[in-house]
DRENTOR-833558 format. One record per residue (C-alpha): y, x, z; residue in three letters. Coordinates in steps of 0.5 Angstrom, whole numbers, plus 500, padded with zeros to 3 digits. Layout:
BEGIN
<north Y&east X&up Z&r Ala>;
...
***
This chain:
BEGIN
<north 556&east 756&up 366&r Unk>;
<north 551&east 752&up 369&r Unk>;
<north 547&east 747&up 365&r Unk>;
<north 545&east 743&up 370&r Unk>;
<north 539&east 738&up 369&r Unk>;
<north 539&east 731&up 372&r Unk>;
<north 535&east 729&up 378&r Unk>;
<north 532&east 723&up 374&r Unk>;
<north 527&east 725&up 369&r Unk>;
<north 530&east 724&up 362&r Unk>;
<north 526&east 723&up 356&r Unk>;
<north 526&east 730&up 354&r Unk>;
<north 522&east 732&up 361&r Unk>;
<north 516&east 727&up 358&r Unk>;
<north 516&east 730&up 351&r Unk>;
<north 509&east 733&up 349&r Unk>;
<north 505&east 729&up 356&r Unk>;
<north 499&east 725&up 353&r Unk>;
<north 499&east 719&up 358&r Unk>;
<north 504&east 715&up 362&r Unk>;
<north 500&east 718&up 369&r Unk>;
<north 502&east 724&up 367&r Unk>;
<north 509&east 723&up 365&r Unk>;
<north 510&east 720&up 372&r Unk>;
<north 507&east 726&up 376&r Unk>;
<north 511&east 731&up 372&r Unk>;
<north 517&east 727&up 372&r Unk>;
<north 516&east 726&up 380&r Unk>;
<north 515&east 733&up 381&r Unk>;
<north 521&east 735&up 377&r Unk>;
<north 525&east 731&up 381&r Unk>;
<north 523&east 733&up 387&r Unk>;
<north 524&east 740&up 386&r Unk>;
<north 531&east 739&up 384&r Unk>;
<north 533&east 735&up 390&r Unk>;
<north 529&east 741&up 394&r Unk>;
<north 534&east 746&up 390&r Unk>;
<north 540&east 743&up 391&r Unk>;
<north 539&east 742&up 398&r Unk>;
<north 537&east 750&up 399&r Unk>;
<north 543&east 752&up 394&r Unk>;
<north 549&east 754&up 398&r Unk>;
<north 554&east 754&up 392&r Unk>;
<north 558&east 760&up 388&r Unk>;
<north 561&east 765&up 393&r Unk>;
<north 569&east 762&up 396&r Unk>;
<north 572&east 768&up 394&r Unk>;
<north 578&east 769&up 388&r Unk>;
<north 576&east 771&up 382&r Unk>;
<north 577&east 778&up 381&r Unk>;
<north 580&east 781&up 375&r Unk>;
<north 578&east 787&up 371&r Unk>;
<north 580&east 793&up 373&r Unk>;
<north 586&east 796&up 369&r Unk>;
<north 583&east 802&up 365&r Unk>;
<north 586&east 808&up 365&r Unk>;
<north 588&east 809&up 357&r Unk>;
<north 585&east 803&up 356&r Unk>;
<north 578&east 802&up 353&r Unk>;
<north 580&east 806&up 346&r Unk>;
<north 580&east 812&up 351&r Unk>;
<north 573&east 811&up 354&r Unk>;
<north 570&east 810&up 347&r Unk>;
<north 571&east 818&up 346&r Unk>;
<north 564&east 820&up 350&r Unk>;
<north 561&east 814&up 346&r Unk>;
<north 563&east 816&up 340&r Unk>;
<north 561&east 824&up 342&r Unk>;
<north 554&east 821&up 344&r Unk>;
<north 553&east 817&up 338&r Unk>;
<north 554&east 823&up 333&r Unk>;
<north 548&east 827&up 337&r Unk>;
<north 543&east 822&up 336&r Unk>;
<north 538&east 823&up 331&r Unk>;
<north 539&east 816&up 328&r Unk>;
<north 547&east 817&up 327&r Unk>;
<north 545&east 824&up 324&r Unk>;
<north 540&east 822&up 320&r Unk>;
<north 544&east 817&up 317&r Unk>;
<north 550&east 821&up 315&r Unk>;
<north 546&east 826&up 312&r Unk>;
<north 542&east 821&up 308&r Unk>;
<north 549&east 818&up 306&r Unk>;
<north 552&east 824&up 305&r Unk>;
<north 547&east 826&up 300&r Unk>;
<north 547&east 820&up 296&r Unk>;
<north 555&east 821&up 295&r Unk>;
<north 554&east 828&up 293&r Unk>;
<north 548&east 826&up 289&r Unk>;
<north 552&east 820&up 286&r Unk>;
<north 557&east 825&up 284&r Unk>;
<north 553&east 830&up 281&r Unk>;
<north 550&east 825&up 276&r Unk>;
<north 558&east 821&up 275&r Unk>;
<north 562&east 827&up 275&r Unk>;
<north 560&east 830&up 268&r Unk>;
<north 561&east 837&up 270&r Unk>;
<north 557&east 843&up 267&r Unk>;
<north 549&east 842&up 268&r Unk>;
<north 550&east 848&up 273&r Unk>;
<north 555&east 846&up 277&r Unk>;
<north 552&east 838&up 277&r Unk>;
<north 545&east 841&up 278&r Unk>;
<north 547&east 845&up 285&r Unk>;
<north 551&east 839&up 287&r Unk>;
<north 545&east 834&up 287&r Unk>;
<north 541&east 840&up 289&r Unk>;
<north 545&east 839&up 296&r Unk>;
<north 545&east 832&up 296&r Unk>;
<north 537&east 833&up 295&r Unk>;
<north 537&east 837&up 301&r Unk>;
<north 541&east 833&up 306&r Unk>;
<north 537&east 826&up 304&r Unk>;
<north 531&east 830&up 305&r Unk>;
<north 533&east 832&up 312&r Unk>;
<north 536&east 826&up 314&r Unk>;
<north 529&east 823&up 313&r Unk>;
<north 525&east 828&up 317&r Unk>;
<north 531&east 830&up 322&r Unk>;
<north 536&east 835&up 321&r Unk>;
<north 535&east 841&up 325&r Unk>;
<north 539&east 843&up 332&r Unk>;
<north 542&east 837&up 336&r Unk>;
<north 540&east 835&up 343&r Unk>;
<north 533&east 837&up 344&r Unk>;
<north 527&east 831&up 346&r Unk>;
<north 524&east 832&up 352&r Unk>;
<north 516&east 833&up 350&r Unk>;
<north 512&east 827&up 352&r Unk>;
<north 505&east 829&up 355&r Unk>;
<north 503&east 822&up 356&r Unk>;
<north 498&east 820&up 350&r Unk>;
<north 498&east 813&up 348&r Unk>;
<north 493&east 808&up 351&r Unk>;
<north 491&east 803&up 356&r Unk>;
<north 491&east 807&up 363&r Unk>;
<north 487&east 803&up 369&r Unk>;
<north 482&east 805&up 374&r Unk>;
<north 475&east 803&up 373&r Unk>;
<north 469&east 803&up 368&r Unk>;
<north 472&east 801&up 361&r Unk>;
<north 466&east 798&up 360&r Unk>;
<north 464&east 794&up 366&r Unk>;
<north 466&east 787&up 364&r Unk>;
<north 466&east 785&up 371&r Unk>;
<north 472&east 788&up 374&r Unk>;
<north 479&east 785&up 373&r Unk>;
<north 481&east 791&up 370&r Unk>;
<north 476&east 792&up 364&r Unk>;
<north 478&east 785&up 362&r Unk>;
<north 485&east 786&up 362&r Unk>;
<north 484&east 792&up 358&r Unk>;
<north 480&east 788&up 353&r Unk>;
<north 485&east 783&up 353&r Unk>;
<north 490&east 787&up 351&r Unk>;
<north 486&east 791&up 346&r Unk>;
<north 484&east 785&up 343&r Unk>;
<north 492&east 783&up 342&r Unk>;
<north 494&east 790&up 340&r Unk>;
<north 489&east 789&up 334&r Unk>;
<north 493&east 784&up 332&r Unk>;
<north 500&east 787&up 333&r Unk>;
<north 503&east 790&up 327&r Unk>;
<north 509&east 795&up 328&r Unk>;
<north 515&east 794&up 323&r Unk>;
<north 513&east 799&up 317&r Unk>;
<north 520&east 800&up 316&r Unk>;
<north 523&east 802&up 323&r Unk>;
<north 520&east 808&up 324&r Unk>;
<north 524&east 811&up 330&r Unk>;
<north 525&east 809&up 337&r Unk>;
<north 532&east 809&up 337&r Unk>;
<north 531&east 804&up 331&r Unk>;
<north 526&east 800&up 334&r Unk>;
<north 531&east 799&up 340&r Unk>;
<north 537&east 797&up 336&r Unk>;
<north 535&east 793&up 330&r Unk>;
<north 531&east 788&up 335&r Unk>;
<north 538&east 786&up 338&r Unk>;
<north 542&east 786&up 331&r Unk>;
<north 537&east 782&up 327&r Unk>;
<north 534&east 777&up 333&r Unk>;
<north 536&east 770&up 333&r Unk>;
<north 538&east 767&up 340&r Unk>;
<north 533&east 762&up 341&r Unk>;
<north 535&east 760&up 348&r Unk>;
<north 542&east 758&up 346&r Unk>;
<north 543&east 751&up 349&r Unk>;
<north 537&east 752&up 354&r Unk>;
<north 538&east 748&up 360&r Unk>;
<north 537&east 751&up 367&r Unk>;
<north 538&east 749&up 374&r Unk>;
<north 543&east 754&up 378&r Unk>;
<north 541&east 756&up 385&r Unk>;
<north 546&east 760&up 389&r Unk>;
<north 542&east 764&up 395&r Unk>;
<north 546&east 767&up 401&r Unk>;
<north 544&east 774&up 402&r Unk>;
<north 544&east 778&up 409&r Unk>;
<north 550&east 782&up 407&r Unk>;
<north 554&east 775&up 406&r Unk>;
<north 554&east 776&up 399&r Unk>;
<north 551&east 771&up 395&r Unk>;
<north 546&east 771&up 388&r Unk>;
<north 545&east 766&up 383&r Unk>;
<north 538&east 764&up 380&r Unk>;
<north 537&east 760&up 374&r Unk>;
<north 531&east 756&up 374&r Unk>;
<north 529&east 754&up 367&r Unk>;
<north 523&east 748&up 366&r Unk>;
<north 519&east 747&up 360&r Unk>;
<north 520&east 740&up 356&r Unk>;
<north 516&east 736&up 360&r Unk>;
<north 519&east 738&up 366&r Unk>;
<north 516&east 742&up 372&r Unk>;
<north 509&east 743&up 372&r Unk>;
<north 506&east 745&up 379&r Unk>;
<north 499&east 747&up 375&r Unk>;
<north 503&east 752&up 372&r Unk>;
<north 506&east 759&up 374&r Unk>;
<north 513&east 760&up 376&r Unk>;
<north 515&east 767&up 373&r Unk>;
<north 521&east 771&up 375&r Unk>;
<north 525&east 775&up 370&r Unk>;
<north 529&east 781&up 372&r Unk>;
<north 535&east 784&up 367&r Unk>;
<north 537&east 790&up 365&r Unk>;
<north 542&east 794&up 367&r Unk>;
<north 549&east 790&up 369&r Unk>;
<north 549&east 785&up 364&r Unk>;
<north 556&east 783&up 363&r Unk>;
<north 555&east 776&up 359&r Unk>;
<north 551&east 770&up 361&r Unk>;
<north 543&east 771&up 359&r Unk>;
<north 544&east 764&up 354&r Unk>;
<north 550&east 768&up 351&r Unk>;
<north 547&east 774&up 349&r Unk>;
<north 541&east 772&up 346&r Unk>;
<north 537&east 778&up 348&r Unk>;
<north 530&east 779&up 351&r Unk>;
<north 531&east 776&up 358&r Unk>;
<north 533&east 770&up 355&r Unk>;
<north 528&east 770&up 349&r Unk>;
<north 523&east 770&up 355&r Unk>;
<north 525&east 765&up 359&r Unk>;
<north 525&east 761&up 352&r Unk>;
<north 518&east 763&up 350&r Unk>;
<north 515&east 762&up 357&r Unk>;
<north 519&east 755&up 358&r Unk>;
<north 518&east 752&up 351&r Unk>;
<north 511&east 755&up 348&r Unk>;
<north 508&east 757&up 355&r Unk>;
<north 509&east 751&up 359&r Unk>;
<north 511&east 755&up 365&r Unk>;
<north 517&east 755&up 369&r Unk>;
<north 522&east 761&up 369&r Unk>;
<north 527&east 764&up 374&r Unk>;
<north 532&east 768&up 371&r Unk>;
<north 534&east 773&up 377&r Unk>;
<north 542&east 774&up 376&r Unk>;
<north 544&east 781&up 379&r Unk>;
<north 549&east 780&up 384&r Unk>;
<north 556&east 781&up 381&r Unk>;
<north 554&east 781&up 374&r Unk>;
<north 554&east 775&up 368&r Unk>;
<north 559&east 770&up 371&r Unk>;
<north 558&east 771&up 378&r Unk>;
<north 563&east 774&up 383&r Unk>;
<north 562&east 779&up 389&r Unk>;
<north 565&east 781&up 395&r Unk>;
<north 564&east 788&up 396&r Unk>;
<north 557&east 790&up 396&r Unk>;
<north 555&east 791&up 389&r Unk>;
<north 549&east 791&up 385&r Unk>;
<north 545&east 798&up 386&r Unk>;
<north 538&east 799&up 383&r Unk>;
<north 535&east 801&up 389&r Unk>;
<north 536&east 795&up 393&r Unk>;
<north 529&east 790&up 393&r Unk>;
<north 531&east 785&up 398&r Unk>;
<north 535&east 780&up 393&r Unk>;
<north 528&east 779&up 389&r Unk>;
<north 525&east 779&up 396&r Unk>;
<north 530&east 773&up 398&r Unk>;
<north 529&east 769&up 391&r Unk>;
<north 522&east 769&up 391&r Unk>;
<north 521&east 767&up 398&r Unk>;
<north 526&east 761&up 396&r Unk>;
<north 521&east 759&up 391&r Unk>;
<north 515&east 759&up 395&r Unk>;
<north 518&east 754&up 400&r Unk>;
<north 521&east 750&up 395&r Unk>;
<north 514&east 750&up 390&r Unk>;
<north 510&east 749&up 396&r Unk>;
<north 515&east 743&up 398&r Unk>;
<north 513&east 739&up 392&r Unk>;
<north 506&east 741&up 391&r Unk>;
<north 501&east 736&up 391&r Unk>;
<north 497&east 735&up 398&r Unk>;
<north 492&east 740&up 396&r Unk>;
<north 496&east 746&up 393&r Unk>;
<north 501&east 745&up 399&r Unk>;
<north 498&east 752&up 403&r Unk>;
<north 499&east 755&up 396&r Unk>;
<north 504&east 752&up 391&r Unk>;
<north 503&east 755&up 384&r Unk>;
<north 502&east 762&up 382&r Unk>;
<north 509&east 766&up 382&r Unk>;
<north 509&east 772&up 377&r Unk>;
<north 514&east 777&up 375&r Unk>;
<north 517&east 781&up 369&r Unk>;
<north 522&east 786&up 369&r Unk>;
<north 526&east 790&up 363&r Unk>;
<north 529&east 797&up 363&r Unk>;
<north 533&east 796&up 370&r Unk>;
<north 529&east 790&up 372&r Unk>;
<north 523&east 794&up 371&r Unk>;
<north 525&east 799&up 376&r Unk>;
<north 527&east 794&up 381&r Unk>;
<north 520&east 790&up 380&r Unk>;
<north 516&east 796&up 381&r Unk>;
<north 519&east 799&up 387&r Unk>;
<north 519&east 792&up 390&r Unk>;
<north 512&east 792&up 389&r Unk>;
<north 511&east 798&up 393&r Unk>;
<north 516&east 797&up 398&r Unk>;
<north 512&east 790&up 400&r Unk>;
<north 505&east 792&up 398&r Unk>;
<north 501&east 785&up 400&r Unk>;
<north 507&east 781&up 402&r Unk>;
<north 510&east 781&up 395&r Unk>;
<north 509&east 774&up 394&r Unk>;
<north 507&east 775&up 387&r Unk>;
<north 500&east 774&up 384&r Unk>;
<north 502&east 780&up 379&r Unk>;
<north 508&east 783&up 375&r Unk>;
<north 509&east 786&up 369&r Unk>;
<north 514&east 790&up 366&r Unk>;
<north 517&east 794&up 360&r Unk>;
<north 521&east 801&up 359&r Unk>;
<north 522&east 803&up 367&r Unk>;
<north 521&east 809&up 370&r Unk>;
<north 517&east 810&up 377&r Unk>;
<north 520&east 817&up 377&r Unk>;
<north 528&east 817&up 376&r Unk>;
<north 529&east 824&up 378&r Unk>;
<north 524&east 826&up 373&r Unk>;
<north 528&east 822&up 368&r Unk>;
<north 534&east 826&up 369&r Unk>;
<north 531&east 832&up 366&r Unk>;
<north 531&east 827&up 359&r Unk>;
<north 538&east 830&up 357&r Unk>;
<north 537&east 827&up 350&r Unk>;
<north 538&east 820&up 354&r Unk>;
<north 544&east 823&up 358&r Unk>;
<north 548&east 825&up 353&r Unk>;
<north 546&east 820&up 347&r Unk>;
<north 544&east 813&up 350&r Unk>;
<north 547&east 813&up 357&r Unk>;
<north 554&east 814&up 354&r Unk>;
<north 554&east 807&up 351&r Unk>;
<north 551&east 804&up 357&r Unk>;
<north 556&east 808&up 361&r Unk>;
<north 562&east 805&up 357&r Unk>;
<north 559&east 797&up 358&r Unk>;
<north 559&east 799&up 365&r Unk>;
<north 566&east 802&up 366&r Unk>;
<north 569&east 796&up 362&r Unk>;
<north 565&east 791&up 365&r Unk>;
<north 563&east 793&up 372&r Unk>;
<north 569&east 794&up 375&r Unk>;
<north 574&east 789&up 378&r Unk>;
<north 581&east 790&up 382&r Unk>;
<north 577&east 788&up 388&r Unk>;
<north 571&east 793&up 387&r Unk>;
<north 576&east 798&up 385&r Unk>;
<north 580&east 798&up 392&r Unk>;
<north 573&east 797&up 396&r Unk>;
<north 571&east 804&up 392&r Unk>;
<north 577&east 808&up 394&r Unk>;
<north 576&east 805&up 401&r Unk>;
<north 570&east 808&up 401&r Unk>;
<north 572&east 815&up 399&r Unk>;
<north 570&east 814&up 392&r Unk>;
<north 574&east 818&up 386&r Unk>;
<north 576&east 813&up 381&r Unk>;
<north 580&east 817&up 377&r Unk>;
<north 574&east 821&up 375&r Unk>;
<north 569&east 815&up 374&r Unk>;
<north 574&east 813&up 369&r Unk>;
<north 575&east 820&up 366&r Unk>;
<north 571&east 823&up 360&r Unk>;
<north 567&east 827&up 365&r Unk>;
<north 563&east 821&up 367&r Unk>;
<north 560&east 820&up 361&r Unk>;
<north 553&east 818&up 363&r Unk>;
<north 549&east 813&up 367&r Unk>;
<north 547&east 819&up 371&r Unk>;
<north 554&east 821&up 372&r Unk>;
<north 556&east 814&up 374&r Unk>;
<north 550&east 814&up 379&r Unk>;
<north 552&east 821&up 382&r Unk>;
<north 560&east 820&up 382&r Unk>;
<north 560&east 812&up 384&r Unk>;
<north 554&east 809&up 386&r Unk>;
<north 551&east 814&up 391&r Unk>;
<north 557&east 815&up 395&r Unk>;
<north 559&east 808&up 395&r Unk>;
<north 553&east 806&up 398&r Unk>;
<north 552&east 812&up 403&r Unk>;
<north 547&east 816&up 399&r Unk>;
<north 548&east 824&up 401&r Unk>;
<north 546&east 826&up 394&r Unk>;
<north 544&east 822&up 387&r Unk>;
<north 537&east 824&up 388&r Unk>;
<north 536&east 821&up 394&r Unk>;
<north 539&east 814&up 391&r Unk>;
<north 533&east 815&up 386&r Unk>;
<north 528&east 817&up 390&r Unk>;
<north 530&east 810&up 394&r Unk>;
<north 529&east 806&up 387&r Unk>;
<north 523&east 809&up 385&r Unk>;
<north 516&east 807&up 386&r Unk>;
<north 513&east 814&up 385&r Unk>;
<north 517&east 817&up 391&r Unk>;
<north 515&east 817&up 398&r Unk>;
<north 507&east 814&up 396&r Unk>;
<north 510&east 807&up 395&r Unk>;
<north 506&east 807&up 389&r Unk>;
<north 499&east 808&up 394&r Unk>;
<north 501&east 801&up 397&r Unk>;
<north 502&east 797&up 391&r Unk>;
<north 497&east 791&up 393&r Unk>;
<north 498&east 786&up 386&r Unk>;
<north 496&east 788&up 379&r Unk>;
<north 503&east 791&up 376&r Unk>;
<north 502&east 793&up 368&r Unk>;
<north 507&east 798&up 366&r Unk>;
<north 509&east 798&up 358&r Unk>;
<north 512&east 803&up 355&r Unk>;
<north 513&east 806&up 348&r Unk>;
<north 513&east 814&up 347&r Unk>;
<north 519&east 814&up 343&r Unk>;
<north 523&east 811&up 348&r Unk>;
<north 530&east 814&up 347&r Unk>;
<north 533&east 812&up 354&r Unk>;
<north 527&east 812&up 359&r Unk>;
<north 521&east 817&up 358&r Unk>;
<north 514&east 814&up 359&r Unk>;
<north 512&east 821&up 363&r Unk>;
<north 516&east 818&up 369&r Unk>;
<north 512&east 813&up 369&r Unk>;
<north 506&east 818&up 371&r Unk>;
<north 501&east 814&up 369&r Unk>;
<north 495&east 818&up 369&r Unk>;
<north 496&east 820&up 376&r Unk>;
<north 498&east 813&up 379&r Unk>;
<north 492&east 809&up 375&r Unk>;
<north 487&east 814&up 377&r Unk>;
<north 489&east 813&up 385&r Unk>;
<north 491&east 806&up 385&r Unk>;
<north 486&east 800&up 381&r Unk>;
<north 493&east 795&up 382&r Unk>;
<north 497&east 800&up 377&r Unk>;
<north 496&east 799&up 370&r Unk>;
<north 499&east 802&up 365&r Unk>;
<north 500&east 800&up 357&r Unk>;
<north 503&east 806&up 353&r Unk>;
<north 504&east 805&up 346&r Unk>;
<north 507&east 810&up 340&r Unk>;
<north 512&east 806&up 337&r Unk>;
<north 517&east 801&up 340&r Unk>;
<north 523&east 804&up 343&r Unk>;
<north 527&east 801&up 349&r Unk>;
<north 525&east 794&up 350&r Unk>;
<north 524&east 794&up 342&r Unk>;
<north 517&east 793&up 340&r Unk>;
<north 520&east 789&up 333&r Unk>;
<north 514&east 786&up 330&r Unk>;
<north 511&east 785&up 323&r Unk>;
<north 515&east 786&up 315&r Unk>;
<north 520&east 780&up 318&r Unk>;
<north 521&east 782&up 325&r Unk>;
<north 527&east 778&up 325&r Unk>;
<north 523&east 772&up 326&r Unk>;
<north 519&east 774&up 331&r Unk>;
<north 525&east 776&up 336&r Unk>;
<north 522&east 780&up 342&r Unk>;
<north 515&east 777&up 341&r Unk>;
<north 512&east 783&up 343&r Unk>;
<north 514&east 783&up 350&r Unk>;
<north 514&east 775&up 350&r Unk>;
<north 506&east 775&up 349&r Unk>;
<north 505&east 781&up 353&r Unk>;
<north 508&east 777&up 359&r Unk>;
<north 504&east 771&up 357&r Unk>;
<north 497&east 775&up 356&r Unk>;
<north 498&east 778&up 362&r Unk>;
<north 499&east 772&up 366&r Unk>;
<north 494&east 768&up 363&r Unk>;
<north 488&east 774&up 364&r Unk>;
<north 490&east 775&up 371&r Unk>;
<north 490&east 767&up 372&r Unk>;
<north 483&east 767&up 369&r Unk>;
<north 481&east 772&up 373&r Unk>;
<north 482&east 768&up 379&r Unk>;
***
C-alpha cells in the first residue's frame, strides 16, 4: 500500500534544514516534484485482482525439492553432523556404560563434530573459483589522476575499515544470517508510488523515497533494482532493498526510487510477465525521472537535472548490467553499482551446487507466489506445459527458466534467454560507457563470481570495475562482532561511497 506524501511541505520535510530560506527552497522543490509525479502517474492497471493459482498437491508437495536441496547444502550437512556429534558425545558422558563402549560412542561423536566444522565429504561439488579477491579496473593503480585509480583508492581505504563478522565463516551463513537478524529499518518509511504506462500495455510501479528534508535537487536520485520476483512489498520484508532506500534517503539525503518489477510485490500484470532480459522497464522509469527532475530543477540546472545513479541486487544486478550494455551512452545514468550479479548467465548454469541447493528454495518461492490464475491460463495458451512446472522435475531456477520463462517469452532455448540477459554476450560489455562497479564474493552460493569475467572485461573496458571479496555470500556481507546492528551496511555504504567518489571526480 502506498504511503503518499502530502503536496504541502510538512514539518518533517524541514527537519535538519539550517535556515528558513533553505527550508522554503526545499519545500518548494519537493512540492513541485510531487505535482509532476502525480501528473505523470497513470494509476494502477484497471484489471481484476488475480487469485493465486491452485497448486497441484498444495504447498507441501512443492516443499520436497526444497528439503532435498537443503539436505545437500554444506551448511545443513555440517549443522546436522555437529548436532549428531553433540548428541553422541553427551550420551557417552551420560550413559554410564563401560569405559570402552562409552569411549567409542564419544569418539564417533567427536569425529562427526570435527567433520561438521571442516566439511563433510561427499555432497554436491562446488565449482572452483578462479577469480582472486581484489579490485579490478583498467589503468595504472598508482596514477591518482585517473578516475579508476581514485575509485580503487577510495574502496581500498573503506575496505580497511570493514571487519567481516568473525563467527560467520561460510558464504551460506553470510547469505542467511543477515536476513534473520537485520532489523527492518524501512518499516513505516513514506514513499510516493508512481505508475507508468509501458509499451506493451502493462503498467509498472516505482516508489519514490525522499530524505527527511524533502526532495533535494542538489543531491542524486538513485534507482534500486530488487532481487528475483519478491512477493511482499519492500517496506514489509525489511531486506537489502528497503535498507538501501532507508540509508540513502535518511543518512545520505539522496532520493531513492525503488523499481517494482512488473507483477511482483502488490502489483498486477495482464499477460506480459517479468523476465530478467527485459531492460525497457528500467529505461522508461529513468526517462520519467529525467523529465520530472529537470522540470523542477533550478534554472541553471534545468538542462541536466540532478545526477541519476542506479544500484541492483542479485537479479536486479543482472538487469542493471545488461541495461548499461544495451543503451551504452544513452543510459541516463551517471554511474551504476551492483551486488551478487553475473554477466554470463550461461556460465552460471555450470554452477551445479547452486542449481541443486539454493535454487530449489528460490523456485519454491516462484511457484507459490509468482503464478496466478490469469498467468496460468495465458501460459497454457502459449503452449507452456504447466503440469511440468508444478512437478518435482522443475526444481531449480534453471528449470523454471527452461520450462517456463523461455517458451513463455518466445525464446527457442533457455540459453538464448540467458544470452539476451547477459552483459557478457554479443559484445554488449564493450558498449558500457558509464562507470559500473560489480561487487561479488568468492563464496557466493547462488551466483558464481567467475560469471562476471572480471579480469577479462576490466582489462578491455575502462568503465567496467569489479570488487571481489573472499567472504560475503549472496547479498550478505555481515559486518563486525554485532552484525545485527549494522543491517546491510556493507552494500549501503558501498553504494554511497561509489556515488560520492564519482560526483567528486566530476
